[in-house]
Backbone as numpy.savetxt, mean C-alpha at the origin, in Angstrom:
# Nx Ny Nz CAx CAy CAz Cx Cy Cz
-10.54 8.56 16.50 -11.10 9.11 14.93 -9.91 9.36 14.24
-8.74 10.17 14.93 -7.83 10.60 14.18 -6.83 9.47 13.82
-6.63 8.57 14.63 -5.72 7.28 14.49 -6.34 6.54 13.27
-7.64 6.38 13.23 -8.28 5.70 12.06 -8.04 6.47 10.72
-8.19 7.87 10.79 -7.94 8.62 9.42 -6.31 8.37 9.03
-5.69 8.60 10.09 -4.16 8.56 9.89 -3.74 7.22 9.26
-4.23 6.21 9.83 -4.01 4.71 9.32 -4.45 4.84 7.99
-5.69 4.99 7.58 -6.24 5.01 6.29 -5.44 5.80 5.45
-5.09 7.07 5.53 -4.30 7.97 4.84 -2.93 7.48 4.46
-2.15 6.92 5.59 -0.72 6.47 5.24 -1.07 5.18 4.52
-1.90 4.26 4.62 -2.21 3.17 3.79 -2.54 3.42 2.27
-3.33 4.39 2.20 -3.64 4.83 0.83 -2.51 5.49 0.22
-1.49 6.07 0.85 -0.37 6.96 0.16 0.51 5.73 0.08
1.01 4.81 0.84 1.67 3.49 0.59 1.54 2.83 -0.74
0.10 2.33 -0.77 -0.35 1.58 -1.78 -0.39 2.52 -3.14
-0.76 3.56 -3.13 -0.66 4.33 -4.46 0.94 4.71 -4.87
1.64 5.01 -3.92 3.18 5.04 -4.18 3.84 3.92 -4.91
3.54 2.84 -4.17 4.33 1.75 -4.65 3.55 1.11 -5.89
2.38 1.25 -6.17 1.65 0.97 -7.53 2.34 1.89 -8.57
2.50 3.14 -8.31 2.84 4.05 -9.39 4.30 3.86 -9.53
5.12 3.57 -8.68 6.56 3.36 -8.73 6.80 1.86 -9.60
6.01 0.99 -9.21 5.99 -0.27 -10.15 5.54 -0.14 -11.38
4.49 0.54 -11.75 4.08 0.93 -13.09 5.03 1.50 -13.94
5.71 2.52 -13.42 6.75 3.17 -13.93 8.02 2.50 -14.33
8.39 1.73 -13.30 9.65 0.93 -13.29 9.47 -0.32 -14.25
8.44 -0.97 -14.20 8.34 -2.04 -15.02 7.95 -1.60 -16.51
6.95 -0.71 -16.63 6.56 -0.60 -18.11 7.43 0.39 -19.00
8.17 1.28 -18.17 9.13 2.28 -18.76 10.55 1.85 -18.92
10.93 1.39 -17.71 12.43 1.07 -17.62 12.57 -0.42 -17.53
11.42 -1.35 -17.68 11.63 -2.83 -17.40 12.58 -3.59 -18.49
12.62 -3.01 -19.65 13.50 -3.72 -20.92 15.01 -3.47 -20.55
15.20 -2.54 -19.64 16.59 -2.15 -19.65 17.32 -3.13 -18.40
16.50 -3.86 -17.61 16.77 -4.59 -16.38 16.76 -5.96 -16.81
17.49 -6.80 -16.15 17.25 -8.43 -16.02 16.09 -8.67 -15.08
15.64 -9.95 -15.03 14.81 -10.59 -14.43 15.41 -10.53 -12.91
16.74 -10.83 -12.66 17.39 -10.97 -11.41 17.32 -9.35 -10.62
17.38 -8.49 -11.58 17.59 -7.20 -11.00 16.21 -6.58 -10.57
15.25 -7.23 -11.33 13.81 -6.58 -11.14 13.18 -7.27 -10.05
13.39 -8.56 -9.74 12.65 -9.42 -8.90 12.63 -8.85 -7.27
13.82 -8.29 -6.97 13.84 -7.86 -5.46 13.03 -6.53 -5.41
13.29 -5.52 -6.49 12.53 -4.30 -6.42 11.17 -4.58 -6.37
10.64 -5.48 -7.21 9.04 -5.69 -7.24 8.55 -6.44 -6.03
9.55 -7.19 -5.50 9.15 -7.86 -4.16 8.83 -6.66 -2.97
9.91 -5.94 -3.04 9.85 -4.67 -1.93 8.57 -3.93 -2.30
8.30 -3.40 -3.67 7.15 -2.54 -3.79 6.01 -3.43 -3.52
5.79 -4.64 -3.86 4.65 -5.71 -3.53 4.38 -5.57 -1.86
5.51 -5.84 -1.15 5.20 -5.75 0.31 4.82 -4.39 0.85
5.45 -3.28 0.24 4.95 -2.14 0.64 3.65 -2.05 0.37
3.01 -2.33 -0.83 1.51 -2.07 -1.18 0.76 -2.93 -0.42
1.12 -4.15 -0.14 0.52 -4.99 1.08 0.34 -4.53 2.09
1.17 -3.79 2.68 1.33 -3.23 4.09 0.17 -2.04 4.09
0.43 -1.24 2.93 -0.48 -0.26 2.87 -2.11 -0.47 2.83
-2.29 -1.63 1.95 -3.48 -2.16 2.20 -3.93 -2.74 3.31
-3.03 -3.36 4.13 -3.52 -3.70 5.40 -3.63 -2.67 6.47
-2.87 -1.74 6.23 -3.35 -0.36 7.12 -4.87 0.17 6.90
-5.12 0.13 5.40 -6.43 0.67 5.26 -7.48 -0.35 5.57
-7.28 -1.61 5.59 -8.07 -2.44 6.11 -8.47 -2.53 7.83
-7.24 -2.24 8.35 -7.33 -1.97 9.78 -8.12 -0.45 10.04
-7.90 0.41 9.48 -8.70 1.78 9.68 -10.28 1.48 9.42
-10.50 0.74 8.31 -11.84 0.52 8.13 -12.57 -0.42 9.28
-11.82 -1.32 9.76 -12.34 -2.24 11.02 -12.43 -1.42 12.20
-11.35 -0.49 12.42 -11.55 0.36 13.53 -12.85 1.39 13.61
-13.07 1.92 12.28 -14.03 2.67 12.17 -15.51 2.10 12.42
-15.55 0.67 11.97 -16.72 0.06 12.28 -16.98 -0.34 13.65
-15.77 -0.66 14.15 -15.67 -0.94 15.90 -16.52 0.44 16.50
-16.05 1.59 16.12 -16.53 2.77 16.73 -17.98 3.10 16.53
-18.46 2.56 15.22 -20.05 2.69 15.05 -20.64 1.55 16.03
-20.10 0.50 15.97 -20.80 -0.50 16.98 -20.84 -0.07 18.41
-19.72 0.55 18.86 -19.73 0.87 20.16 -20.55 2.13 20.43
-20.87 2.85 19.47 -21.74 4.09 19.90 -23.06 3.79 20.02
-23.59 2.70 19.38 -24.97 2.35 19.24 -25.41 1.61 20.68
């Protein structure tokens, strides 16, 4: 149970953090950088958000498996 909660919490933090950084970087400071400079940063942030989302999906799947086992 704790592993499920921890996985979901870390996934949520990673997704929210990367979305917030991407929003601030692209909309506030995006005009000051070229596409070649922004592309690697946005790629890393997208990968971080995808990893966070994957952790949340994994936590949800683990929670559903525990419900099925208990029945």
